[in-house]
C-alpha positions in Angstrom: 0.0 0.0 0.0 1.0 3.7 -0.5 -0.1 6.4 1.9 -1.5 9.7 0.5 -1.9 12.7 2.8 -2.3 16.5 2.6 -2.7 19.5 4.9 -3.8 22.9 3.5 -1.4 25.3 5.2 1.6 25.3 7.5 0.5 28.4 9.5 -3.2 27.6 10.2 -2.5 23.9 10.7 0.2 21.8 12.3 1.5 19.3 9.8 3.7 17.6 12.4 0.5 16.4 14.1 -1.9 16.2 11.1 0.2 14.0 8.8 1.0 11.3 11.6 -2.7 11.3 12.5 -3.7 10.7 8.9 -1.2 7.9 8.6 -2.4 6.2 11.9 -6.0 6.3 10.8 -5.1 4.8 7.4 -3.1 2.0 9.0 -6.0 1.2 11.4 -8.5 0.8 8.5 -6.3 -1.7 6.6 -6.4 -5.5 6.9 -3.7 -7.1 9.1 -1.7 -8.4 6.1 -1.5 -5.0 4.3 1.8 -3.1 4.5 2.4 0.6 3.7 5.6 0.7 1.7 5.6 4.4 0.5 4.5 7.7 1.9 3.4 10.7 -0.3 2.0 13.9 1.2 1.9 17.7 0.4 1.3 20.9 2.3 -0.9 22.9 -0.1 -4.5 23.8 -0.9 -6.7 20.9 -2.2 -8.6 23.4 -4.5 -5.7 23.7 -6.9 -5.8 22.3 -10.4 -3.9 19.0 -10.9 -1.3 20.8 -13.0 -0.4 23.1 -10.1 -0.4 20.3 -7.4 2.8 19.0 -5.8 4.6 22.3 -5.8 4.4 23.1 -2.1 7.6 23.4 -0.1 6.2 23.7 3.4 7.5 20.3 4.4 11.1 21.5 4.0 10.8 23.9 6.9 9.6 21.5 9.6 10.4 18.1 11.1 7.5 15.8 10.3 7.9 12.3 11.8 6.8 10.6 8.6 9.2 9.7 5.8 8.3 11.4 2.5 8.7 9.8 -0.9 7.2 12.8 -2.7 3.8 14.4 -3.3 0.8 13.8 -5.5 2.8 14.3 -8.7 5.4 11.6 -7.7 2.5 9.3 -6.6 0.9 9.4 -10.0 4.3 9.0 -11.7 5.2 5.9 -9.7 1.7 4.4 -10.1 2.2 4.5 -13.9 5.6 2.8 -13.6 5.8 -1.0 -14.1 8.1 -1.4 -11.1 6.0 0.5 -8.6 6.2 -0.4 -4.9 2.4 -0.6 -4.2 -0.8 -2.1 -5.5 -3.2 0.3 -3.9 -3.3 3.8 -2.3 -5.0 4.7 0.9 -5.9 8.1 2.5 -7.6 9.2 5.6 -10.5 10.8 3.8 -11.2 11.4 0.1 -11.0 15.2 0.6 -7.3 14.7 1.4 -6.8 13.8 -2.2 -8.6 17.0 -3.5 -11.3 19.4 -2.4 -12.8 19.6 -5.8 -14.8 16.7 -7.1 -13.4 17.0 -10.7 -9.7 16.9 -9.5 -10.4 14.0 -7.1 -12.1 11.9 -9.7 -9.4 12.7 -12.2 -6.7 11.4 -9.8 -8.8 8.4 -9.1 -9.3 7.7 -12.8 -5.5 8.0 -13.5 -4.8 5.5 -10.7 -7.4 3.1 -12.0 -5.9 3.3 -15.5 -2.6 2.2 -14.0 -4.3 -0.7 -12.1 -4.1 1.0 -8.7 -7.1 1.1 -6.4 -7.8 4.3 -4.3 -9.1 3.6 -0.8 -10.2 5.8 2.0 -10.1 5.0 5.8 -13.6 6.4 6.4 -15.2 4.3 3.6 -16.1 0.6 3.6 -13.2 -1.6 2.4 -14.6 -4.9 1.2 -12.1 -7.9 1.1 -14.1 -9.4 -1.8 -13.5 -6.4 -4.0 -17.0 -5.1 -4.2 -17.0 -1.3 -4.5 -20.6 -0.1 -5.2 -21.3 1.2 -1.7 -17.8 2.5 -1.4 -18.2 4.7 -4.6 -21.6 5.9 -3.5 -20.2 7.0 -0.1 -17.2 8.6 -1.8 -19.3 10.7 -4.3 -21.5 12.0 -1.5 -18.5 12.9 0.6 -16.8 14.6 -2.3 -20.0 16.7 -3.0 -20.3 17.6 0.7 -16.6 18.5 0.9 -16.8 20.8 -2.2 -20.0 22.4 -0.9 -18.5 23.0 2.5 -15.5 24.8 1.1 -17.6 27.0 -1.2 -20.0 27.9 1.6 -17.1 28.7 3.9 -15.4 30.9 1.2 -18.7 32.7 0.5 -19.3 33.4 4.2 -15.7 34.5 4.7 -15.9 36.8 1.7 -19.1 38.4 3.1 -17.3 38.8 6.5 -14.4 40.6 4.7 -16.8 42.8 2.8 -18.5 43.8 6.1 -15.1 44.4 7.7 -14.0 46.7 4.9 -17.4 48.4 4.8 -16.9 49.4 8.5 -13.5 51.0 7.6 -11.1 48.4 9.1 -7.8 47.6 7.5 -6.6 44.2 6.4 -2.9 43.4 6.4 0.0 45.7 6.8 -0.8 49.5 6.7 0.4 51.1 3.4 3.3 53.4 3.4 2.3 56.8 4.9 -0.2 55.3 7.4 0.0 53.7 10.9 -2.3 51.1 12.4 -4.5 52.5 15.2 -5.5 49.4 17.3 -9.1 49.2 18.4 -10.3 46.5 20.9 -12.1 43.6 19.2 -16.0 44.0 19.6 -16.4 40.3 20.5 -15.7 40.0 24.3 -14.1 36.5 24.0 -11.7 37.7 21.2 -11.1 40.9 23.1 -10.1 38.9 26.2 -7.5 37.0 24.0 -6.0 40.4 23.1 -7.4 40.5 19.5 -7.8 43.9 18.0 -9.0 45.6 14.8 -7.1 48.3 12.9 -7.9 51.7 11.4 -5.5 53.8 9.5 -4.1 57.1 10.7 -1.5 59.2 8.9 2.1 58.7 9.8 3.5 62.1 10.7 6.9 61.3 9.0 5.9 59.3 5.9 2.4 60.7 5.3 3.8 64.0 3.8 6.1 61.9 1.6 3.1 60.3 -0.1 1.5 63.7 -0.7 4.7 65.0 -2.2 5.0 62.0 -4.5 1.6 62.6 -5.9 2.4 66.3 -6.3 5.5 65.6 -8.3 3.8 63.0 -10.4 0.9 65.3 -11.3 2.8 68.5 -11.5 5.9 67.4 -13.3 4.6 64.1 -14.8 7.8 62.3 -13.7 8.3 58.6 -14.3 8.5 56.1 -11.5 12.3 55.8 -11.9 12.7 59.6 -11.9 10.6 59.9 -8.8 12.7 57.2 -7.1 15.9 59.0 -7.9 14.6 62.3 -6.5 13.5 60.5 -3.3 16.8 58.7 -3.0 18.7 62.0 -3.2 17.3 62.9 0.3 16.7 59.7 2.2 16.8 61.6 5.5 13.6 63.6 4.4 12.0 60.7 2.4 12.5 57.5 4.3 12.1 54.4 2.1 9.3 51.9 2.7 10.0 48.7 4.7 8.7 45.4 3.4 6.9 42.8 5.7 10.1 40.7 5.6 13.0 42.9 6.8 15.5 40.7 4.9 14.0 42.0 1.6 14.6 45.7 2.6 16.6 47.6 0.0 17.3 50.7 2.1 16.3 52.9 -0.8 13.4 53.8 -3.1 12.7 51.7 -6.3 10.5 52.4 -9.2 8.1 49.6 -8.2 7.8 51.0 -4.6 6.8 54.4 -6.1 4.3 52.7 -8.4 2.7 50.8 -5.5 2.0 54.1 -3.8 0.6 55.9 -6.8 -1.8 53.1 -7.7 -3.1 52.5 -4.1 -6.6 54.0 -3.7 -6.4 53.8 0.1 -4.7 57.2 0.0 -8.0 58.8 -1.0 -9.5 58.0 2.5 -11.5 54.9 1.3 -10.8 51.4 2.5 -10.2 49.1 -0.4 -9.6 45.3 -0.4 -9.1 42.5 -3.0 -6.9 44.6 -5.3 -4.7 41.6 -5.6 -5.6 38.0 -6.1 -4.9 35.6 -3.2 -5.4 32.5 -5.4 -2.6 33.2 -7.8 1.0 32.7 -6.5 2.1 35.9 -8.4 -0.5 38.0 -6.6 -1.8 39.5 -9.9 -3.9 42.7 -9.8 -7.6 42.1 -10.1 -9.8 44.2 -12.3 -11.2 47.3 -10.5 -14.8 46.0 -10.7 -13.7 43.2 -8.3 -12.3 45.6 -5.7 -14.2 45.9 -2.4 -14.6 49.6 -1.3 -15.9 51.1 1.9 -19.2 53.0 1.5 -17.6 56.2 2.8 -14.2 57.6 3.7 -13.0 55.7 6.7 -9.7 57.4 7.4 -7.9 60.7 6.7 -6.9 61.0 3.1 -3.4 61.9 2.0 -4.5 63.0 -1.5 -7.8 64.1 -3.0 -9.8 61.8 -5.2 -9.2 64.0 -8.2 -5.5 64.0 -7.6 -5.5 60.2 -7.5 -7.4 59.9 -10.8 -5.0 62.4 -12.4 -2.1 60.3 -11.4 -3.6 57.2 -13.0 -4.2 59.1 -16.3 -0.5 60.1 -16.5 0.5 56.4 -16.6 -1.7 55.9 -19.6 0.0 58.7 -21.6 3.6 58.1 -20.5 3.8 54.4 -20.8 7.2 53.3 -22.1 8.4 56.9 -22.4 11.3 58.4 -20.4 10.6 61.6 -18.5 14.3 62.7 -18.5 15.6 65.1 -21.1 18.6 64.2 -23.4 19.6 61.1 -25.2 18.9 57.6 -24.0 21.6 55.2 -23.0 21.7 53.2 -26.2 25.2 53.1 -27.7 23.9 54.0 -31.2 21.9 57.1 -30.0 23.2 60.2 -31.7 20.6 62.9 -30.8 17.5 63.5 -28.6 14.0 64.5 -29.6 12.5 67.2 -27.4 8.9 66.5 -28.5 9.2 62.8 -27.6 6.1 61.5 -25.9 4.0 64.6 -26.8 3.2 63.9 -30.4 0.3 61.5 -31.3 -1.1 60.2 -34.6 -4.7 61.3 -35.0 -5.4 58.3 -37.2 -4.5 55.5 -34.8 -4.0 57.4 -31.5 -0.5 55.9 -31.2 2.4 58.0 -29.9 4.8 59.0 -32.7 8.5 58.4 -32.3 11.5 60.4 -33.4 13.6 59.6 -36.5 16.4 61.5 -38.3 16.8 61.5 -42.1 19.6 63.5 -43.7 20.2 65.6 -40.6 16.5 66.5 -40.3 14.4 65.3 -37.4 10.9 63.8 -38.0 8.2 62.2 -35.9 6.9 59.0 -37.3 4.0 56.6 -36.9 4.9 53.2 -38.3 2.4 50.6 -36.9 2.9 46.9 -37.8 0.9 45.6 -40.7 -1.5 43.6 -38.6 -2.1 46.6 -36.2 -2.7 49.3 -38.9 -6.2 50.7 -38.9 -8.1 50.9 -42.1 -7.1 54.0 -44.0 -3.8 54.4 -42.1 -0.9 55.0 -44.5 2.1 52.6 -44.1 4.2 55.5 -42.7 3.2 58.9 -41.4 5.9 61.5 -40.7 6.0 65.2 -39.9 9.0 67.5 -39.5 10.1 68.5 -36.0 10.8 72.1 -36.9 7.3 72.5 -38.3 5.7 71.2 -35.2 8.0 73.3 -33.0 7.0 76.5 -34.9 3.3 75.7 -34.5 3.6 74.9 -30.8 5.6 78.2 -30.3 2.8 80.1 -31.9 0.2 78.3 -29.8 1.9 79.1 -26.5 2.6 82.7 -27.6 -1.0 83.5 -28.4 -3.0 81.2 -26.1 -0.8 80.8 -23.0 1.4 83.9 -22.7 -0.3 86.4 -25.0 -2.1 89.5 -23.6 -5.4 88.4 -25.4 -5.3 84.8 -24.1 -8.3 85.2 -21.8 -10.5 86.6 -24.6 -9.4 83.8 -26.9 -10.1 81.1 -24.4 -13.4 82.2 -22.8 -15.7 81.7 -25.7 -14.1 78.4 -26.8 -14.0 77.1 -23.2 -17.7 78.0 -22.5 -18.9 76.4 -25.6 -16.9 73.2 -25.0 -18.0 73.1 -21.3 -21.7 73.5 -22.4 -21.4 70.7 -25.0 -19.8 68.4 -22.4 -22.4 69.2 -19.8 -25.2 68.7 -22.3 -23.8 65.3 -23.4 -23.4 64.2 -19.8 -27.0 65.2 -19.0 -28.4 63.4 -22.1 -26.5 60.3 -21.2 -27.9 60.3 -17.7 -31.5 60.8 -18.9 -31.1 58.0 -21.5 -29.9 55.5 -18.9 -32.6 56.5 -16.5 -35.3 56.1 -19.2 -33.9 52.7 -20.1 -34.0 51.5 -16.4 -37.6 52.8 -16.1 -38.6 51.0 -19.3 -37.1 47.7 -18.1 -39.1 48.0 -14.8 -42.3 48.6 -16.9 -41.6 45.5 -19.0 -40.9 43.4 -16.0 -44.2 44.4 -14.4 -46.0 43.6 -17.6 -44.5 40.1 -17.6 -45.7 39.5 -14.0 -49.2 40.8 -14.9 -49.3 38.4 -17.9 -48.4 35.5 -15.8 -51.1 36.4 -13.2 -54.0 36.7 -15.6 -53.2 33.8 -17.9 -53.9 30.1 -17.4 -50.8 27.9 -17.9 -51.6 24.3 -17.5 -48.4 23.0 -19.1 -46.1 25.4 -17.5 -44.5 26.5 -20.8 -45.6 30.1 -20.3 -44.1 30.3 -16.8 -40.8 29.0 -18.1 -40.7 31.5 -20.9 -41.6 34.3 -18.6 -38.9 33.3 -16.2 -36.3 33.3 -18.9 -37.4 36.7 -20.1 -37.5 38.0 -16.5 -33.9 36.8 -16.0 -32.8 38.6 -19.1 -34.5 41.8 -18.0 -32.9 41.7 -14.6 -29.5 41.3 -16.2 -30.2 44.2 -18.6 -31.3 46.4 -15.7 -28.1 45.5 -13.7 -26.0 46.5 -16.7 -27.8 49.8 -17.1 -27.5 50.6 -13.4 -23.7 49.8 -13.6 -23.4 52.2 -16.6 -25.3 54.9 -14.7 -23.0 54.5 -11.7 -19.9 54.8 -13.9 -21.4 57.9 -15.5 -22.1 59.5 -12.2 -18.5 58.8 -11.1 -17.2 60.5 -14.3 -18.9 63.9 -14.0 -17.6 66.7 -16.2 -14.7 68.6 -14.9 -15.6 72.2 -13.8 -13.8 74.6 -16.2 -11.9 77.4 -14.5 -10.6 80.1 -16.9 -9.3 82.1 -13.9 -6.3 79.7 -13.8 -4.8 81.6 -16.8 -4.5 84.7 -14.7 -2.0 83.0 -12.5 0.4 82.6 -15.5 2.8 85.4 -16.5 2.4 87.3 -19.8 5.2 88.0 -22.1 6.9 87.3 -25.5 7.8 83.7 -25.6 11.1 82.8 -27.3 11.3 80.2 -30.0 10.8 77.0 -28.0 13.5 75.1 -29.8 16.0 77.5 -28.2 15.0 76.6 -24.7 17.2 74.1 -22.8 15.6 70.7 -23.4 15.2 69.9 -19.7 13.3 73.1 -19.2 11.3 72.6 -22.4 10.2 69.1 -21.3 9.3 70.3 -17.8 7.2 73.1 -19.4 5.3 70.6 -21.7 4.8 68.2 -18.9 3.3 70.6 -16.4 1.0 71.9 -19.2 0.1 68.3 -20.2 0.8 69.1 -23.8 -0.7 66.8 -26.4 -0.2 67.3 -30.1 -2.3 65.2 -32.5 -1.1 65.2 -36.1 -3.6 64.5 -38.8 -2.0 63.2 -42.0 -5.2 63.7 -44.0 -5.3 67.4 -43.4 -1.6 68.0 -42.6 -2.7 69.8 -39.4 -1.5 69.4 -35.8 -3.9 70.1 -33.0 -2.4 71.3 -29.7 -4.1 70.9 -26.3 -2.9 71.8 -22.8 -4.5 71.3 -19.4 -4.1 73.5 -16.3 -5.3 72.3 -12.9 -5.2 73.7 -9.4 -2.6 71.1 -8.4 -0.2 72.2 -11.1 -0.7 75.9 -11.5 2.1 76.9 -9.1 4.6 74.8 -10.9 3.3 75.9 -14.3 3.7 79.6 -13.3 7.3 79.1 -12.0 8.4 77.3 -15.2 6.7 79.9 -17.4 8.6 82.6 -15.6 11.8 80.7 -16.2 11.0 80.2 -19.9 10.1 83.8 -20.6 13.3 85.0 -19.0 15.4 83.0 -21.5 17.3 85.1 -24.1 15.2 85.6 -27.3 17.9 84.8 -29.8 15.8 83.5 -32.5 12.3 84.4 -33.7 10.3 82.7 -36.4 7.2 84.6 -37.6 5.0 83.8 -40.5 5.0 86.9 -42.8 2.7 87.6 -45.7 4.6 89.4 -48.5 3.7 90.9 -51.9 5.9 91.7 -54.9 6.6 95.4 -55.6 4.3 97.5 -57.7 4.9 97.2 -61.4 6.1 93.6 -61.2 5.7 91.9 -64.6 5.5 88.0 -64.5 8.0 86.0 -66.5 5.5 83.2 -67.1 2.1 83.2 -68.9 -0.9 83.7 -66.8 -3.2 80.8 -65.9 -6.7 80.5 -67.3 -8.4 81.8 -64.2 -7.3 84.0 -61.3 -6.5 82.5 -57.9 -6.4 84.1 -54.5 -3.4 83.1 -52.5 -0.7 84.4 -50.2 2.9 83.2 -49.8 4.0 82.3 -46.2 7.7 82.6 -45.7 9.9 82.2 -42.6 11.4 85.4 -41.3 14.8 85.0 -39.7 15.8 87.7 -37.1 19.0 89.5 -37.7 19.4 91.7 -34.7 16.8 94.5 -35.1 16.3 94.2 -38.9 14.8 91.3 -40.8 14.8 90.7 -44.6 12.8 88.4 -46.8 13.8 88.0 -50.4 11.6 86.6 -53.2 13.7 85.2 -56.0 12.3 85.2 -59.5 9.9 88.0 -58.8 11.9 91.0 -59.7 14.2 93.0 -57.4 14.6 92.4 -53.7 11.7 93.5 -51.5 12.6 94.2 -47.9 10.3 93.8 -45.0 11.3 95.7 -41.8 10.9 94.7 -38.2 10.5 97.4 -35.6 13.2 97.9 -33.0 11.1 96.1 -30.3 11.2 92.9 -32.3 7.5 92.9 -33.4 6.6 92.3 -37.0 4.5 94.6 -39.1 2.6 92.0 -41.1 1.5 92.9 -44.6 -1.8 91.4 -45.8 -2.4 91.4 -49.5 -3.2 89.2 -52.5 -0.7 88.2 -55.1 -1.7 89.1 -58.7 -3.3 86.3 -60.6 -0.5 86.4 -63.1 2.1 85.7 -60.4 4.0 82.3 -60.5 2.8 81.8 -57.0 -0.8 81.7 -58.2 0.2 79.0 -60.8 1.3 76.8 -57.9 -2.4 76.3 -57.0 -3.0 74.7 -60.3 -0.2 72.1 -60.0 -0.6 69.4 -57.3 2.6 68.4 -55.5 3.2 66.3 -52.4 4.2 67.9 -49.1 7.9 68.7 -48.8 8.2 66.2 -45.9 7.0 63.4 -48.2 9.5 64.3 -50.8 12.3 64.3 -48.3 11.2 60.9 -47.0 11.0 59.5 -50.5 14.5 60.7 -51.6 16.1 60.4 -48.2 17.5 63.8 -48.8 16.9 67.5 -47.9 16.4 69.7 -51.0 19.4 71.8 -52.1 18.4 75.2 -53.6 20.4 77.1 -56.2 20.6 80.0 -53.8 21.0 79.4 -50.1 18.8 82.5 -49.2 15.9 81.0 -51.2 13.6 78.6 -49.4 11.1 76.0 -50.6 8.8 76.3 -52.6 10.6 79.3 -54.4 13.2 78.5 -57.0 14.7 75.2 -58.2 15.5 72.6 -55.6 17.3 69.3 -56.1 17.0 65.9 -54.4 19.7 63.2 -54.8 19.2 59.5 -54.0 21.8 56.7 -54.2 21.5 53.0 -54.4 24.9 51.4 -54.5 26.8 52.7 -57.5 23.6 54.2 -59.1 22.0 57.5 -58.3 19.3 59.8 -59.5 19.1 63.6 -59.3 15.5 65.0 -59.2 15.1 68.7 -59.5 11.8 70.6 -59.1 10.7 74.2 -59.4 7.2 74.2 -57.7 6.5 77.8 -58.7 7.4 77.4 -62.4 6.0 73.9 -62.7 9.2 72.4 -64.1 11.3 69.3 -63.3 14.5 67.6 -64.3 15.6 64.0 -63.9 19.1 62.7 -64.4 20.4 59.1 -63.9 24.0 58.4 -62.9 26.3 55.3 -62.7 29.5 55.7 -60.8 28.9 59.5 -60.8 28.7 59.5 -64.7 25.5 60.8 -66.2 23.8 58.1 -68.2 20.4 59.6 -69.1 18.5 62.8 -68.5 14.9 64.0 -68.8 14.6 67.8 -68.9 13.3 70.3 -69.1 9.7 69.0 -68.2 7.7 72.3 -68.5 4.1 71.2 -68.5 3.8 69.4 -65.2 0.2 69.0 -64.0 0.7 67.1 -60.8 3.1 64.8 -58.9 2.0 61.9 -56.8 3.9 59.5 -54.5 3.1 55.8 -55.0 3.5 53.0 -52.5 2.3 49.7 -54.0 3.8 47.4 -51.4 5.8 47.7 -48.2 9.1 47.5 -50.2 8.0 49.7 -53.2 8.2 53.5 -53.4 8.2 55.9 -56.3 6.9 59.2 -57.7 4.7 59.8 -60.8 4.9 62.9 -62.9 1.8 63.8 -64.9 2.1 66.1 -67.9 -0.8 68.1 -69.3 -2.3 66.4 -72.3 -0.3 63.1 -71.8 -2.2 60.0 -70.5 0.8 58.0 -69.3 2.9 59.5 -66.4 6.6 59.4 -66.1 7.4 56.9 -63.2 10.6 57.3 -61.1 11.0 54.3 -58.8 13.2 55.0 -55.7 12.8 51.7 -53.7 14.1 49.0 -53.7 15.9 50.0 -56.9 16.1 53.2 -59.0 14.0 52.8 -62.2 12.8 55.4 -64.7 10.0 54.5 -67.1 7.6 56.3 -69.5 4.9 54.9 -71.8 5.8 51.4 -70.3 9.0 51.4 -72.3 11.9 51.4 -69.8 14.4 54.2 -70.2 16.8 52.8 -67.7 16.8 50.3 -64.8 19.3 49.2 -62.2 
């Protein structure tokens, strides 16, 4: 015979007494000629699945006076072996094999398949081998054992819920709190010295928790960055102590900071069941399984709004460093100051930095299987364009003198729309709940006034009633969630706490200051490829306004060494165009960058007659001219020729355009792009204003073929057939077939299907 035993725990039970007792009872039930030759037992829960059984290590820490040949796993393995040492297995009771009927019968079946009988000391053992009564007794006992465990768990769970509802703590107090002992309400337990615990703020560690939340919300620091700041002054910010002193690090870690920021007990509510007690890893349960107290049970260390704000930061900063500068990778050559603030409006993913030909871009490149419908394979936007737009946004909406007037009307309209949507959602859910109550009452009335001799109607009504109850519970849960997410009260007065002034170009600020400024304003920039527009959004809160004001002061005090202002310019009076006028007039203006040279700035239009100078005043402000270009201007002709964005051409040719004159900027004048593939290369030159292009093919820097001058361009379009194919098509007026210049994976030039050159 082989003996099988089990105890559930090593702290609530005494295996040194339980295992010998089980062995003695098993011996007493056996016939005199039966001998126990092997001993298998475990210290673990009997409700585990069979795959997780046999992993307990409690027997290694105590001296049990019974030899051990293994656990349930070793028992099943030896039973299947041809040279096993036993013919049958005996246990004290069938619930020692497993507490769940399914697992117990599974073990029993595996033993029977191996030719081994499973016996229990509290069941009849018939020498003649008859087992009918034995199996009946066993199945009843297995059902009772499983029922007993489930009932005990349900009642215990209810006791814990009542305990939490009354505001008592379970387990070790979280960092920042101390346990205030309260005498146990039951006299017998009180006489034994038992107590219950409520949480009270720790005078030393409590302020540390409040400071951690303030840094997280105000400066949006990462867990690691917060830990480093705390470790810099351990005398002011003592690190947490784990339950086991041997595991103490003596310093802060990122995980310790995270445990504080995600613990809702700091809001004053008692919360339990955040972590699973069934899984060995202690995984976090979904929030809908948490048990909350009905009201605040202890003094909060942070407000509820602050706690929610801290959770939202984790969603936007996931996998993004908060520190400025380059990362630690050996191949890193530069940093991206807008990292973690730029999002793709098509897929809502955060865009990442990438450098092509010394120019920084922000790119969205989702994997093929995760690309939403309508999302291009690659989306990219230049960093300097984004930085110029963000600078203008801050200059006019944050630091400008008219900021309050610009904000008020927009904010009021948005607040009213949000409030209206919230109220409509509430009314819709309340109407749905009332309608479900009416339909439920109608079903009950139908059942009362209708004869139902077969019972079919009652069964159908019961099924429908169950469905209605479930729908009502869902609607009530949605209404509770909606009530918890009430619209935030808009406070335009927060703008008055910020300084006013002329903001310098943001790309000239130190990167560390720039990122702190963006973090405290919660900057989010969403770039929409379809419209080539970026939408900026910032958020000011009462918790962050002081930090935002201090950082704004620091930013406005930086030297204003560079200013980029959009200027609208017109050619001089009497200008005669060098190109024929288009068929119809077009209203357009030319937006050019204005580079500050001390107190005087100049903008030169090339190809439009003599230089035309636009002056700045001595205070650095621009006098902006607003006018229309004549219809016969070459600028007006640009509206009739469709060309891709400059960023798309740069990405296609992997090269910045080189102009004939360094003082002339795109799209004025002739600009050239050069692309090389091994020993072959192509030179593509384009004059967007004149509508002309040139293409030259080279091998080993020797020109092999050339197309130019292409004077009647109607439009240009970039083509991406597959993930590894890129090219550009040039459409000429009056010609059906376009000229195709393939740039990836090879350089290929073709027109009218007949190849002109391929490598």
